[in-house]
C-alpha positions, 0 to 999 in steps of 0.5 A, a space after each residue: 646863633 641867636 636865632 638857634 637859641 631863640 628856636 630852643 627856648 621856644 622848643 622848651 617852653 612848649 614842651 612845657 605847656 605841653 606838660 602842664 596840659 596832660 592831667 591825671 586826676 582820680 575820679 568816681 565810678 559814677 565819672 565813666 563814660 556809661 559805655 564803660 560803667 556798662 563794661 564794668 557792670 557786665 563783665 566784672 559784676 562781683 568786682 569792686 572798683 579800687 580807684 579810677 583815673 582819668 588823664 587828659 592830655 594836650 591835644 589828644 582824648 581823654 583816657 580812663 584807668 580802672 583798677 579793680 581790687 583784684 589787681 584787674 586793669 581797665 583802660 577804656 578811650 574818651 567814649 567809654 570803649 575798652 582799649 586794654 584788659 589786663 587780668 594779671 593771671 585770671 582769664 578776661 572774659 570770653 565775650 570781649 575776645 574776637 571770635 576768630 582770635 579765641 579759636 586760634 588761641 583755642 586750636 594753636 595754644 590749647 592749656 592757655 588763656 587769654 590773660 591780657 588783651 588790647 586793642 587799636 584801630 590797627 591791631 589786637 594784641 593778647 599775652 597768654 598765660 605762657 606768657 607769649 604775646 601774640 599779634 592780631 589784624 584788627 580784623 582777627 587774623 593771626 599776624 606774628 608772635 610778638 617777641 
């Protein structure tokens, strides 16, 4: 029983340390990686930044979240590569969508725009104006409608 109490206390201590290590703070536009700054200037040149947060998690890469005054949210990884764009009711910039995904949506869901897109090393996920969530592989090939 003594060993299990020590194990439990060790686990609680490690969780507390990891929680303390995860920090989110407000930063300025100039503190974003250069590629993230370029993305914003290229695809949202007239937008005004409401706020930017940087999250630094224990044993994980930094992440940045930019919120524009019109409600658009853009997330970047630690190198400044976009990982998610949530344009709410507006279409995301067409040039950030892989051509194969854009073509599939234009053909299969003609009166819809992509209002949210996220990418990881394995896949893309998009949300359309009609509320459908679609999943594509990393090469942009349609996989499924995600419920």
